[in-house]
C-alpha positions in Angstrom: 32.9 158.3 154.4 35.5 159.1 151.5 38.9 157.5 152.1 41.1 159.6 149.8 44.8 159.4 150.5 46.1 162.0 152.8 49.9 163.5 153.0 51.9 165.9 155.0 54.0 168.1 153.0 56.6 170.8 154.9 57.7 173.7 153.2 54.8 173.7 150.7 54.2 177.3 150.0 56.5 178.0 147.2 58.7 175.6 145.0 58.9 172.0 145.1 56.4 171.3 148.0 53.9 173.9 146.3 54.4 171.9 143.0 53.9 168.4 144.4 50.6 169.9 146.5 49.0 170.9 143.2 49.7 167.9 141.3 48.3 165.9 144.4 45.3 168.2 144.8 44.4 167.5 141.2 44.2 164.0 142.3 42.0 164.4 145.0 44.7 164.0 147.8 43.8 165.5 151.2 46.7 167.7 151.8 48.2 168.7 155.6 50.7 171.4 154.6 52.9 174.1 156.4 55.4 177.2 155.7 57.1 179.6 157.9 55.8 182.3 155.7 51.9 182.8 156.8 50.8 184.7 153.7 52.4 182.9 151.2 50.9 179.8 152.7 47.5 181.1 152.5 47.7 182.0 149.0 48.8 178.3 148.5 45.8 176.9 150.7 43.4 179.1 149.0 44.4 177.9 145.3 44.9 174.2 146.4 41.4 174.3 148.4 39.7 174.9 145.1 40.6 171.2 144.1 40.6 169.4 147.7 40.7 169.5 151.3 43.6 171.2 152.6 44.6 172.1 156.1 47.3 174.8 156.1 49.4 175.8 159.2 52.1 178.4 159.5 55.2 177.5 161.7 59.0 176.1 161.5 59.4 172.4 161.5 61.9 172.8 164.1 59.7 174.3 166.7 57.8 170.9 168.8 54.6 172.7 169.2 54.1 173.3 165.7 55.0 169.7 165.0 52.3 168.6 167.3 49.9 170.8 165.6 50.5 169.0 162.1 50.0 165.8 163.6 47.0 166.6 165.3 45.5 167.9 161.9 46.5 164.6 160.3 44.6 162.8 162.9 41.6 164.8 162.0 42.1 163.3 158.4 42.2 159.8 159.5 45.8 159.6 159.6 48.7 159.9 156.9 49.6 157.9 153.8 52.6 159.9 153.2 54.9 162.4 154.8 57.3 164.6 152.5 60.0 166.1 154.6 60.8 169.0 152.2 61.5 171.9 154.2 65.1 173.0 154.3 67.4 175.9 155.6 70.1 176.5 153.2 72.1 178.7 155.7 74.1 181.5 155.5 74.3 183.3 151.7 76.5 183.6 150.2 77.3 180.3 151.0 80.7 180.4 153.3 83.7 177.9 153.4 83.6 175.4 156.1 86.5 177.0 157.9 84.5 180.1 157.9 81.3 178.7 158.9 79.5 180.2 161.8 79.0 177.1 164.2 75.8 178.4 165.3 74.7 179.0 162.0 75.8 175.4 161.1 73.8 173.9 164.3 70.3 175.8 162.9 71.0 174.2 159.5 71.3 170.4 161.2 68.3 171.2 163.3 66.1 172.3 160.3 67.2 169.5 157.7 68.2 166.4 160.0 66.5 166.8 163.3 63.1 168.3 162.6 62.2 165.8 159.9 63.1 162.8 162.3 61.6 164.6 165.2 58.4 165.1 162.6 58.3 161.6 161.9 58.5 160.5 165.9 55.5 162.4 166.5 53.7 161.3 163.4 54.4 157.4 163.6 50.9 157.0 165.4 49.3 158.5 162.4 51.1 156.4 160.0 48.9 154.0 157.7 50.3 150.6 157.1 52.9 150.8 154.1 53.0 154.7 154.4 55.5 156.4 152.3 57.9 158.6 153.9 60.2 161.0 151.2 62.9 162.9 152.6 64.2 165.3 150.0 67.8 165.6 150.0 70.5 166.8 147.5 73.3 165.8 145.2 75.1 168.4 147.6 74.9 165.6 149.9 77.4 162.9 148.1 79.2 165.6 145.8 82.0 167.8 147.2 80.9 171.4 146.0 82.9 174.1 147.3 80.9 176.5 149.7 77.9 173.7 149.9 79.9 172.0 153.2 77.2 173.0 155.4 74.0 172.4 153.3 75.4 169.6 151.9 76.8 167.6 155.0 73.2 168.4 156.7 71.8 166.3 153.5 74.2 163.7 153.7 73.3 163.3 157.5 69.7 162.9 156.6 70.3 160.5 153.6 72.2 158.0 156.0 69.1 158.7 158.6 66.8 157.6 156.1 68.7 154.5 155.0 68.9 153.3 158.5 65.2 154.3 159.2 64.3 152.3 156.2 66.3 149.3 157.6 64.4 149.6 160.8 61.2 149.7 159.3 60.6 147.1 156.5 56.9 147.9 156.8 57.3 151.3 155.5 58.5 152.8 152.2 61.2 155.1 153.3 62.6 157.4 150.1 65.5 159.9 150.1 65.1 161.7 147.2 67.3 164.0 145.1 65.0 166.2 143.1 67.9 167.8 141.0 68.8 171.4 140.3 65.6 173.5 140.3 64.7 177.5 139.7 63.6 178.1 143.2 64.3 180.7 145.5 66.3 178.7 147.6 68.6 178.1 144.6 68.6 181.8 144.0 69.7 182.5 147.6 72.6 180.1 147.1 73.6 182.0 143.8 72.8 185.8 144.7 72.8 187.9 141.9 73.0 185.2 139.3 70.9 184.4 136.7 69.0 181.0 137.3 66.8 180.7 134.4 68.4 177.9 133.1 67.4 175.6 135.8 64.3 173.6 135.2 61.4 174.3 137.0 60.3 172.3 140.2 57.3 171.0 138.4 59.8 169.0 136.4 60.8 166.9 139.3 57.1 166.2 140.6 56.8 163.2 138.3 59.3 160.9 140.0 58.3 162.0 143.5 54.3 160.9 142.1 56.1 157.3 141.0 57.4 156.8 144.7 54.1 158.0 146.2 52.1 155.7 144.4 54.1 152.9 142.8 56.0 149.9 144.0 59.3 150.9 144.4 61.4 149.7 147.3 62.9 152.1 150.0 65.9 153.5 148.9 67.7 156.7 147.2 66.4 158.1 144.0 66.8 161.0 141.7 63.2 162.4 140.7 64.0 163.1 137.2 65.5 159.7 136.6 62.3 158.2 137.8 60.0 160.2 135.8 62.1 159.7 132.4 61.4 156.2 131.9 57.8 156.5 132.7 57.5 159.0 129.7 59.3 156.5 127.5 57.2 154.0 128.2 54.0 155.8 127.7 55.2 157.2 124.5 55.7 153.5 123.3 52.6 152.3 124.6 50.9 155.0 122.6 52.7 154.5 119.6 51.7 150.6 119.9 48.2 151.2 120.3 47.5 154.1 118.2 46.9 152.1 115.0 44.3 150.2 116.8 41.1 152.0 116.5 39.1 151.2 119.2 41.6 149.3 121.2 41.4 148.9 124.9 43.0 151.7 126.9 43.0 150.5 130.6 42.3 146.9 131.8 40.1 147.0 135.2 39.2 144.1 137.2 35.9 144.7 139.1 35.8 142.8 142.4 32.3 142.5 144.2 33.2 141.8 147.8 31.0 141.0 151.2 33.1 143.2 153.2 34.0 146.3 151.9 36.3 148.1 154.7 38.2 145.0 155.0 38.8 144.5 151.1 39.8 148.1 150.9 42.3 147.5 153.9 43.7 144.4 152.2 44.2 146.0 148.8 45.4 149.4 149.9 47.0 149.0 153.0 48.2 145.4 152.6 49.3 146.0 149.1 50.1 149.4 149.3 48.0 150.1 145.9 46.7 154.1 145.9 43.0 155.3 145.5 42.8 156.6 142.1 38.8 157.4 142.2 36.7 156.9 145.4 32.8 156.9 145.0 30.7 157.2 147.9 26.8 157.4 147.8 24.7 156.4 150.6 21.8 155.4 148.0 23.6 153.5 145.5 26.8 152.0 147.5 30.3 152.3 147.2 33.3 151.7 145.2 36.8 152.7 145.0 39.6 152.3 141.8 42.9 151.1 142.9 46.0 151.8 140.9 47.9 148.5 140.5 50.5 149.6 138.0 50.9 147.9 134.6 48.0 145.2 133.4 48.0 142.3 131.4 45.7 139.6 130.7 47.1 135.8 131.0 44.9 133.0 129.4 45.5 129.5 130.5 43.9 126.2 129.5 42.7 124.0 132.0 45.7 121.6 132.0 48.0 124.3 132.8 45.9 126.0 135.0 46.0 122.9 137.1 49.8 122.6 136.7 50.0 126.2 138.0 48.0 125.5 141.1 50.1 122.7 141.9 53.1 124.2 142.1 51.9 127.3 143.8 49.1 126.1 146.1 49.6 122.1 146.3 46.7 121.4 143.9 44.2 123.7 145.6 42.3 125.3 142.6 42.1 129.0 142.3 39.0 128.8 139.8 38.8 130.6 136.8 39.6 133.9 138.0 43.2 134.6 140.0 45.2 137.7 140.8 48.8 137.7 140.0 50.8 140.6 141.3 54.8 141.4 140.7 56.1 142.7 143.8 59.5 143.8 145.1 59.5 141.5 147.9 57.0 138.5 148.2 57.5 137.6 151.7 56.9 141.5 152.8 53.8 141.7 150.8 52.5 138.3 151.6 53.1 139.6 155.5 51.2 142.5 154.8 48.3 140.9 153.1 47.9 138.1 156.1 47.9 141.1 158.6 44.8 142.3 156.8 42.9 139.0 156.6 44.6 136.9 153.6 45.5 133.5 154.8 48.1 131.5 153.1 47.1 128.7 150.5 50.6 127.1 150.5 54.4 128.1 151.4 56.3 130.2 148.9 57.4 128.2 145.9 60.3 128.3 143.4 58.8 128.0 140.1 60.4 126.4 136.9 59.0 129.8 135.0 61.5 132.0 136.5 59.5 133.4 139.9 59.6 133.1 143.8 55.7 132.8 144.2 53.6 132.8 147.2 49.8 132.3 146.9 47.4 133.5 149.4 43.3 133.7 149.5 41.5 136.8 150.7 38.5 136.7 152.9 36.3 136.6 150.0 38.0 133.5 148.5 40.2 135.1 146.0 43.6 133.4 145.1 46.5 136.1 145.0 49.6 135.0 143.3 52.3 137.3 144.7 55.6 136.7 142.6 59.0 138.1 142.0 61.8 137.1 139.4 63.7 134.3 140.9 67.2 134.3 139.6 67.3 130.4 140.6 64.5 129.4 137.9 64.2 129.6 134.2 62.4 132.1 132.6 58.9 131.6 131.3 56.7 134.4 132.8 54.3 134.5 135.3 52.1 131.3 135.4 
């Protein structure tokens, strides 16, 4: 059975939702998508289905029966690695000032933008895989005082606070509330009827930042999508410049692990550490393998004396052997707990090292030592040991 990531995206027939779905389809993610317009959704489904498995259900996320149908579809896919609450209601157009805002219309905006996202997550909680990513699409209108945007903006402010508390209550999940920035979309055009919005960037420019949240190791919090994408682009350009003169230079470091219990190991690294599947090969005749994304790669060389010293600090003297995984994580305690939930055992208590890290050493069911570490402001700076 192929275990590709599965994501539920609401409002995916156009705009940001469709742009994100296209990018994930190219990466092989299984998609469960919805939209209110059946014809536009079917066009999107037909396009995306050329690249990946897609389940498209037309309906309104404010409808409980439709939310249940989306959750049932996710169940047929083996559960959810991520949910993106993207569907939104702008409200009346032209945008009215608050003192003239029809209260029933405002209630409808809140039902779509605040209550429906929470109701969908409540309905889908049983299908969320360990470490699942929850992305609630918000707006700068939720934090700025733009005249005319009081209805939509206050609903997004409520969604942001809801997301903030949701993250605090569920440290085992990654909860993100994301401002995608101004975009050249139909909703934005509806907000400015008759105006030329061609100077706004297309939604595709916000997608790389969303991908960072879906596949990276960023902690729960509020992010601006296009600010996330820019550092990654700068880093990639710098890396290309550094490696270009080296003909035949290494393009990727891949650590290949042969394991006894494949499903257990997959759960440990994918669900325990939250590493996304990049490629999945399944062949009944030749066996099975997956490639998991693990961020930046480096090779650390230690002589026997330094290895023994590191083992004494991190593992109470228990030897790791010639190969050990060292993984930087935003929160060592959380990552260690997730690994232990999937079969890893602590080798020693967490340690404050002299080289600047808080470290926790664990042993996988196959005997591999894993050093989880995060920067420790109380220690010096030597780099990971």
